[in-house]
KEKE-3310 file (N, C-alpha, C; in steps of 0.2 Angstrom, whole numbers, plus 5000, padded with zeros to 4 digits):
npx = (4990:4980:4963:4955:4939:4928:4914:4906:4894:4885:4873:4865:4852:4835:4822:4808:4795:4795:4797:4786:4786:4797:4813:4826:4838:4855:4873:4886:4888:4889:4902:4909:4908:4915:4928:4931:4932:4943:4953:4952:4955:4968:4974:4973:4961:4947:4934:4917:4905:4890:4879:4867:4852:4856:4858:4850:4841:4841:4852:4863:4862:4864:4877:4885:4882:4888:4901:4903:4902:4914:4925:4936:4944:4955:4954:4947:4933:4928:4917:4908:4898:4888:4877:4860:4856:4845:4833:4823:4809:4814:4807:4794:4782:4784:4784:4791:4792:4802:4819:4833:4845:4847:4851:4845:4833:4831:4832:4846:4847:4852:4848:4843:4840:4827:4821:4823:4837:4839:4850:4851:4849:4861:4870:4865:4868:4882:4885:4885:4897:4913:4920:4934:4935:4940:4931:4927:4920:4914:4904:4897:4885:4871:4867:4875:4883:4882:4879:4880:4873:4841:4839:4852:4859:4876:4887:4886:4883:4880:4872:4863:4865:4852:4836:4822:4812:4797:4795:4801:4792:4780:4784:4787:4774:4767:4775:4776:4771:4778:4791:4790:4788:4800:4810:4806:4809:4823:4827:4824:4834:4845:4861:4859:4866:4867:4878:4887:4893:4911:4916:4922:4918:4920:4912:4903:4898:4890:4877:4866:4869:4871:4877:4887:4884:4893:4902:4910:4915:4907:4908:4914:4920:4929:4938:4943:4950:4959:4967:4971:4979:4984:4989:5000:4998:5002:4999:4986:4969:4962:4971:4968:4955:4955:4962:4954:4943:4949:4948:4936:4921:4915:4901:4900:4905:4915:4914:4921:4917:4915:4909:4906:4921:4933:4950:4964:4976:4971:4963:4974:4980:4987:4975:4965:4973:4976)
npy = (4804:4807:4802:4792:4790:4781:4780:4771:4770:4760:4757:4746:4745:4750:4750:4744:4744:4756:4765:4766:4755:4757:4751:4755:4749:4747:4744:4745:4750:4744:4739:4750:4755:4745:4746:4760:4758:4749:4757:4767:4760:4756:4768:4771:4773:4768:4758:4758:4749:4750:4741:4741:4734:4738:4751:4762:4777:4777:4769:4775:4788:4783:4778:4789:4797:4790:4791:4805:4806:4800:4807:4820:4837:4839:4826:4815:4813:4802:4801:4792:4789:4780:4778:4781:4798:4812:4825:4837:4849:4864:4867:4872:4876:4886:4903:4911:4904:4895:4892:4903:4897:4888:4890:4885:4882:4869:4855:4844:4826:4811:4795:4784:4768:4767:4779:4796:4806:4821:4835:4844:4836:4829:4840:4843:4831:4832:4844:4839:4836:4839:4855:4858:4845:4837:4835:4825:4822:4811:4809:4798:4800:4806:4824:4829:4840:4850:4842:4841:4850:4850:4834:4828:4817:4809:4807:4793:4775:4771:4767:4780:4788:4793:4796:4793:4807:4805:4797:4804:4815:4808:4803:4814:4821:4812:4812:4825:4832:4826:4830:4844:4845:4839:4848:4860:4856:4854:4867:4873:4868:4873:4883:4900:4909:4904:4897:4883:4867:4863:4857:4846:4843:4832:4829:4818:4825:4840:4849:4850:4839:4822:4806:4793:4775:4759:4744:4739:4749:4765:4779:4790:4785:4776:4784:4791:4781:4778:4790:4791:4779:4768:4775:4782:4795:4812:4828:4840:4842:4850:4848:4834:4834:4841:4832:4821:4826:4829:4816:4813:4816:4832:4832:4826:4833:4833:4841:4852:4857:4867:4869:4880:4885:4877:4874:4880:4873:4860:4858:4858:4847:4830:4819:4809:4809:4804)
npz = (4454:4439:4437:4424:4417:4407:4396:4384:4372:4361:4348:4339:4335:4340:4353:4346:4351:4359:4349:4340:4332:4323:4320:4318:4312:4312:4307:4312:4325:4337:4336:4335:4348:4355:4349:4353:4366:4368:4363:4373:4385:4382:4383:4397:4403:4413:4407:4403:4394:4385:4376:4363:4369:4382:4381:4387:4393:4407:4411:4404:4411:4424:4424:4420:4431:4442:4438:4439:4453:4456:4450:4451:4452:4439:4435:4421:4410:4397:4385:4373:4359:4348:4336:4331:4327:4332:4329:4338:4338:4346:4361:4356:4362:4371:4378:4369:4358:4358:4363:4365:4364:4354:4338:4326:4330:4335:4345:4347:4347:4356:4350:4360:4367:4372:4372:4365:4369:4375:4369:4379:4391:4391:4393:4406:4413:4412:4420:4433:4436:4445:4446:4434:4430:4416:4402:4388:4373:4360:4347:4336:4326:4317:4315:4325:4328:4338:4348:4362:4369:4289:4285:4274:4263:4264:4251:4246:4247:4259:4274:4283:4299:4305:4312:4302:4295:4295:4306:4316:4317:4320:4333:4340:4340:4348:4360:4364:4376:4386:4383:4384:4398:4403:4398:4405:4418:4417:4414:4425:4434:4429:4429:4433:4426:4414:4410:4402:4405:4406:4393:4379:4363:4349:4335:4323:4312:4306:4313:4304:4295:4290:4296:4291:4292:4292:4286:4295:4304:4309:4297:4303:4315:4310:4303:4313:4321:4311:4310:4324:4324:4332:4343:4338:4334:4336:4344:4347:4352:4343:4331:4330:4327:4314:4307:4306:4300:4287:4282:4278:4268:4261:4264:4275:4288:4301:4318:4329:4345:4359:4375:4389:4397:4393:4399:4390:4390:4392:4379:4371:4374:4370:4362:4373:4384:4400)
capx = (4989:4973:4959:4951:4933:4925:4908:4905:4887:4884:4866:4863:4844:4831:4816:4802:4789:4795:4797:4781:4787:4803:4819:4832:4844:4862:4877:4893:4888:4892:4909:4912:4909:4920:4934:4933:4934:4949:4957:4952:4959:4975:4976:4973:4954:4943:4929:4911:4902:4883:4877:4860:4847:4858:4859:4844:4842:4842:4858:4867:4863:4867:4885:4888:4881:4893:4907:4903:4903:4921:4930:4938:4948:4961:4952:4944:4928:4927:4910:4908:4891:4888:4870:4856:4855:4839:4831:4816:4808:4816:4802:4790:4776:4786:4782:4795:4792:4808:4824:4838:4852:4847:4850:4841:4826:4830:4836:4849:4846:4854:4842:4844:4836:4821:4819:4828:4840:4840:4857:4850:4850:4868:4873:4863:4873:4889:4885:4886:4904:4916:4924:4941:4936:4940:4925:4928:4914:4914:4897:4896:4878:4868:4865:4879:4888:4882:4875:4881:4869:4836:4844:4854:4864:4882:4888:4888:4877:4880:4866:4864:4863:4847:4829:4818:4807:4790:4795:4802:4786:4775:4786:4786:4767:4766:4778:4776:4770:4784:4797:4789:4789:4807:4813:4805:4813:4830:4828:4824:4840:4851:4863:4856:4870:4866:4884:4887:4899:4917:4917:4925:4915:4922:4906:4904:4896:4887:4870:4862:4872:4870:4884:4887:4886:4898:4902:4914:4914:4905:4913:4918:4925:4934:4943:4946:4954:4965:4971:4974:4985:4986:4993:5005:4996:5004:4995:4981:4962:4961:4974:4965:4948:4956:4965:4948:4939:4951:4947:4929:4919:4912:4894:4900:4911:4916:4914:4924:4913:4917:4905:4909:4927:4938:4956:4967:4980:4967:4962:4980:4983:4986:4969:4965:4978:4973)
capy = (4803:4808:4796:4793:4785:4781:4777:4770:4767:4758:4754:4744:4745:4753:4746:4746:4745:4763:4770:4765:4750:4758:4747:4759:4744:4749:4738:4745:4754:4740:4738:4757:4756:4741:4749:4765:4756:4747:4763:4771:4756:4757:4775:4771:4774:4763:4759:4754:4748:4748:4739:4740:4735:4741:4759:4766:4783:4776:4766:4780:4793:4780:4777:4796:4799:4787:4794:4812:4805:4798:4811:4827:4841:4836:4819:4816:4809:4801:4798:4790:4787:4778:4776:4786:4805:4815:4832:4839:4856:4867:4870:4877:4878:4891:4909:4914:4899:4891:4895:4906:4893:4883:4895:4881:4880:4862:4851:4838:4821:4804:4790:4779:4762:4767:4786:4801:4809:4828:4838:4848:4831:4828:4845:4842:4826:4835:4849:4836:4834:4844:4860:4856:4839:4837:4831:4824:4818:4809:4807:4796:4800:4812:4830:4829:4845:4853:4837:4842:4856:4846:4829:4827:4811:4809:4805:4786:4771:4769:4769:4786:4786:4797:4794:4796:4812:4803:4794:4810:4819:4804:4802:4821:4822:4808:4814:4833:4834:4823:4834:4850:4845:4838:4854:4864:4853:4855:4874:4876:4866:4875:4889:4906:4913:4900:4894:4876:4863:4864:4850:4847:4838:4830:4825:4815:4829:4846:4848:4849:4834:4815:4802:4786:4769:4756:4737:4737:4755:4771:4783:4795:4781:4773:4790:4793:4776:4778:4795:4789:4775:4764:4779:4786:4802:4817:4834:4842:4840:4854:4844:4828:4835:4843:4826:4817:4830:4828:4810:4813:4821:4839:4831:4824:4837:4833:4847:4853:4861:4868:4872:4882:4888:4873:4876:4879:4867:4854:4858:4857:4840:4825:4816:4803:4809:4804)
capz = (4447:4437:4435:4418:4417:4400:4394:4377:4370:4354:4347:4332:4334:4346:4355:4342:4356:4361:4343:4335:4327:4320:4324:4317:4312:4310:4307:4315:4331:4343:4334:4336:4355:4357:4347:4357:4373:4367:4363:4379:4390:4381:4386:4404:4405:4415:4403:4403:4387:4385:4369:4361:4374:4388:4380:4389:4397:4414:4411:4403:4416:4430:4423:4421:4438:4446:4436:4442:4460:4457:4447:4454:4448:4436:4432:4415:4408:4390:4383:4366:4357:4341:4335:4327:4330:4330:4331:4340:4339:4353:4365:4352:4365:4376:4377:4364:4353:4358:4367:4361:4364:4348:4332:4321:4333:4335:4350:4344:4352:4355:4350:4364:4365:4375:4370:4363:4375:4373:4371:4386:4396:4391:4397:4413:4416:4413:4425:4439:4437:4448:4442:4432:4427:4409:4399:4381:4370:4353:4345:4329:4324:4313:4318:4331:4328:4345:4352:4370:4370:4287:4283:4267:4264:4261:4244:4246:4247:4266:4278:4287:4306:4307:4312:4296:4297:4297:4313:4320:4318:4324:4340:4343:4342:4354:4366:4365:4383:4390:4382:4387:4405:4404:4397:4410:4424:4416:4414:4432:4437:4425:4432:4432:4421:4407:4408:4401:4408:4402:4389:4372:4358:4342:4332:4316:4307:4308:4315:4298:4291:4293:4297:4288:4295:4288:4287:4301:4309:4306:4294:4308:4320:4305:4301:4320:4322:4306:4312:4330:4322:4338:4347:4335:4333:4341:4342:4352:4350:4336:4326:4329:4323:4308:4303:4305:4295:4280:4280:4276:4262:4264:4266:4282:4291:4309:4321:4336:4348:4366:4380:4395:4396:4394:4399:4384:4391:4390:4372:4367:4375:4365:4364:4377:4389:4407)
cpx = (4981:4970:4955:4945:4930:4919:4907:4898:4887:4877:4865:4856:4841:4825:4810:4796:4789:4796:4792:4782:4794:4809:4825:4838:4850:4867:4883:4894:4891:4900:4913:4913:4915:4927:4936:4935:4941:4954:4958:4956:4966:4978:4976:4966:4951:4936:4923:4908:4895:4881:4870:4855:4849:4859:4853:4846:4844:4849:4864:4868:4866:4875:4888:4887:4886:4900:4908:4904:4911:4926:4930:4942:4954:4960:4949:4939:4928:4921:4910:4901:4891:4881:4866:4856:4848:4838:4824:4815:4810:4811:4797:4784:4778:4784:4785:4795:4798:4813:4829:4845:4852:4846:4845:4834:4825:4835:4839:4848:4850:4849:4844:4839:4829:4817:4825:4830:4842:4848:4857:4851:4857:4872:4871:4867:4880:4890:4886:4893:4908:4920:4931:4941:4935:4935:4926:4923:4915:4908:4898:4889:4877:4867:4869:4883:4888:4879:4876:4877:4861:4839:4845:4859:4871:4882:4890:4882:4876:4874:4868:4861:4858:4840:4825:4813:4800:4790:4797:4796:4781:4777:4785:4779:4765:4768:4779:4776:4776:4790:4797:4791:4797:4811:4812:4809:4821:4832:4828:4830:4846:4854:4860:4859:4870:4873:4884:4893:4905:4918:4919:4921:4918:4916:4907:4902:4893:4880:4865:4864:4870:4877:4882:4888:4891:4898:4905:4914:4910:4910:4918:4923:4930:4940:4946:4951:4960:4969:4975:4980:4988:4991:4999:5004:4999:5001:4990:4974:4960:4964:4971:4959:4950:4958:4959:4944:4942:4950:4940:4926:4915:4905:4894:4906:4911:4916:4918:4920:4914:4911:4908:4916:4933:4945:4960:4972:4977:4966:4968:4983:4982:4979:4970:4970:4974:4977)
cpy = (4804:4801:4797:4787:4786:4777:4777:4766:4766:4754:4752:4744:4749:4748:4748:4747:4753:4768:4768:4761:4751:4755:4751:4754:4748:4743:4739:4749:4751:4740:4745:4757:4751:4744:4755:4763:4753:4752:4766:4767:4756:4763:4776:4773:4767:4763:4755:4754:4746:4747:4738:4740:4738:4749:4763:4772:4782:4773:4771:4785:4790:4780:4784:4799:4796:4790:4801:4811:4803:4803:4818:4831:4838:4829:4821:4811:4808:4798:4798:4787:4785:4775:4781:4793:4808:4822:4833:4846:4859:4871:4875:4879:4884:4898:4913:4909:4895:4895:4898:4903:4888:4888:4891:4880:4873:4859:4845:4832:4815:4799:4784:4773:4763:4774:4790:4805:4816:4830:4842:4843:4829:4833:4845:4837:4828:4840:4846:4835:4840:4849:4857:4849:4840:4832:4831:4820:4817:4806:4805:4795:4806:4818:4831:4835:4849:4848:4837:4848:4854:4841:4829:4822:4812:4806:4798:4782:4769:4771:4775:4785:4792:4794:4797:4802:4810:4801:4799:4814:4815:4804:4809:4822:4818:4810:4821:4835:4832:4828:4841:4850:4844:4844:4859:4862:4855:4862:4876:4874:4869:4881:4895:4910:4910:4897:4886:4873:4864:4857:4852:4841:4838:4826:4823:4820:4836:4845:4847:4844:4827:4812:4795:4780:4765:4748:4735:4743:4760:4775:4787:4791:4778:4778:4791:4788:4776:4784:4794:4784:4771:4769:4783:4793:4807:4824:4835:4840:4844:4850:4838:4829:4837:4837:4822:4820:4829:4821:4808:4818:4827:4838:4828:4827:4837:4840:4847:4858:4861:4871:4874:4886:4883:4876:4875:4874:4860:4853:4856:4850:4835:4821:4810:4803:4809:4809)
cpz = (4445:4436:4429:4418:4410:4400:4387:4375:4363:4353:4340:4330:4341:4347:4351:4346:4358:4355:4338:4330:4323:4324:4323:4316:4309:4310:4312:4322:4337:4342:4336:4344:4358:4355:4351:4364:4373:4367:4370:4385:4389:4383:4393:4407:4408:4411:4404:4396:4388:4377:4368:4366:4380:4387:4381:4393:4404:4415:4410:4408:4422:4429:4423:4428:4443:4444:4439:4450:4461:4455:4451:4450:4445:4433:4425:4414:4400:4389:4375:4365:4350:4340:4330:4331:4328:4331:4333:4340:4346:4356:4361:4356:4371:4374:4371:4358:4352:4362:4362:4360:4358:4342:4327:4324:4334:4341:4346:4350:4350:4355:4354:4364:4367:4373:4368:4369:4372:4374:4377:4392:4396:4395:4405:4417:4417:4418:4432:4441:4441:4443:4440:4431:4420:4406:4391:4378:4363:4351:4337:4327:4320:4318:4325:4332:4334:4349:4360:4372:4368:4282:4276:4268:4262:4254:4244:4247:4255:4269:4283:4294:4308:4307:4306:4299:4298:4304:4318:4322:4322:4331:4343:4345:4348:4360:4368:4372:4387:4389:4384:4394:4407:4403:4402:4417:4423:4416:4421:4436:4434:4429:4429:4426:4414:4405:4407:4404:4403:4399:4382:4368:4351:4339:4325:4311:4310:4310:4309:4293:4294:4292:4294:4292:4290:4289:4293:4306:4305:4302:4298:4312:4316:4304:4308:4322:4318:4308:4319:4329:4328:4343:4344:4334:4338:4339:4347:4349:4343:4330:4324:4325:4316:4304:4301:4299:4288:4278:4278:4271:4265:4266:4273:4285:4298:4312:4327:4339:4356:4369:4386:4393:4397:4394:4393:4384:4389:4383:4368:4369:4370:4367:4368:4382:4396:4411)
residu = (UNK:UNK:UNK:UNK:UNK:UNK:UNK:UNK:UNK:UNK:UNK:UNK:UNK:UNK:UNK:UNK:UNK:UNK:UNK:UNK:UNK:UNK:UNK:UNK:UNK:UNK:UNK:UNK:UNK:UNK:UNK:UNK:UNK:UNK:UNK:UNK:UNK:UNK:UNK:UNK:UNK:UNK:UNK:UNK:UNK:UNK:UNK:UNK:UNK:UNK:UNK:UNK:UNK:UNK:UNK:UNK:UNK:UNK:UNK:UNK:UNK:UNK:UNK:UNK:UNK:UNK:UNK:UNK:UNK:UNK:UNK:UNK:UNK:UNK:UNK:UNK:UNK:UNK:UNK:UNK:UNK:UNK:UNK:UNK:UNK:UNK:UNK:UNK:UNK:UNK:UNK:UNK:UNK:UNK:UNK:UNK:UNK:UNK:UNK:UNK:UNK:UNK:UNK:UNK:UNK:UNK:UNK:UNK:UNK:UNK:UNK:UNK:UNK:UNK:UNK:UNK:UNK:UNK:UNK:UNK:UNK:UNK:UNK:UNK:UNK:UNK:UNK:UNK:UNK:UNK:UNK:UNK:UNK:UNK:UNK:UNK:UNK:UNK:UNK:UNK:UNK:UNK:UNK:UNK:UNK:UNK:UNK:UNK:UNK:UNK:UNK:UNK:UNK:UNK:UNK:UNK:UNK:UNK:UNK:UNK:UNK:UNK:UNK:UNK:UNK:UNK:UNK:UNK:UNK:UNK:UNK:UNK:UNK:UNK:UNK:UNK:UNK:UNK:UNK:UNK:UNK:UNK:UNK:UNK:UNK:UNK:UNK:UNK:UNK:UNK:UNK:UNK:UNK:UNK:UNK:UNK:UNK:UNK:UNK:UNK:UNK:UNK:UNK:UNK:UNK:UNK:UNK:UNK:UNK:UNK:UNK:UNK:UNK:UNK:UNK:UNK:UNK:UNK:UNK:UNK:UNK:UNK:UNK:UNK:UNK:UNK:UNK:UNK:UNK:UNK:UNK:UNK:UNK:UNK:UNK:UNK:UNK:UNK:UNK:UNK:UNK:UNK:UNK:UNK:UNK:UNK:UNK:UNK:UNK:UNK:UNK:UNK:UNK:UNK:UNK:UNK:UNK:UNK:UNK:UNK:UNK:UNK:UNK:UNK:UNK:UNK:UNK:UNK:UNK:UNK:UNK:UNK:UNK:UNK)
# end
């Protein structure tokens, strides 16, 4: 039988000492992580939950590394993240002014408790998994359309899950050298053919959009849970994505994004199938 491992990260704030005094307070992200964990466990996944101060780069990469060591062909990883999303200029100090894998010249980030986690780092962590491990990712954050690789708010009064632009600029100016070195290290370890890991992402919005927080769940997670309907949903990941998309306004349009060459049978599976 296949093995399913899941990691659920939910951050209602970040460490202000690492973000120049910005706390990034949100309401529903820890609830999202708990609810995604309950869903995953009911589907047969062994789940790990990291909440707010536990949601550090070291903890996230450690859990993903342990999962990569345990899972083999035919097994499945489920990764869900709920919190702020960010964007950083994509290697502006490089010889070409950036890399050609980011059409918008921006790296999307997960705003973890201690620092921003690049989409390149997510891909690096996923590359450690054996071939034919199914990788599924749900990101309930802003700028998440291709988050395994200019803000405008939804038409509501809900808090958006993005780091304000002044803080983004300030932190990037402070950490420019760190991210330049990090990108160089990741590039050196990447496959020469540039192929990404075989992974499937359903995100809360497009790269140029923001995602809404809520009183109980984020807007995306709330729509996902409603569509899933305690397991009553039937259909594949494309149907699942479209059904979630219909439950949200055009200003927050969930994305289905594939990297590598996921097997079509996997894409057509009912979501959360172990």
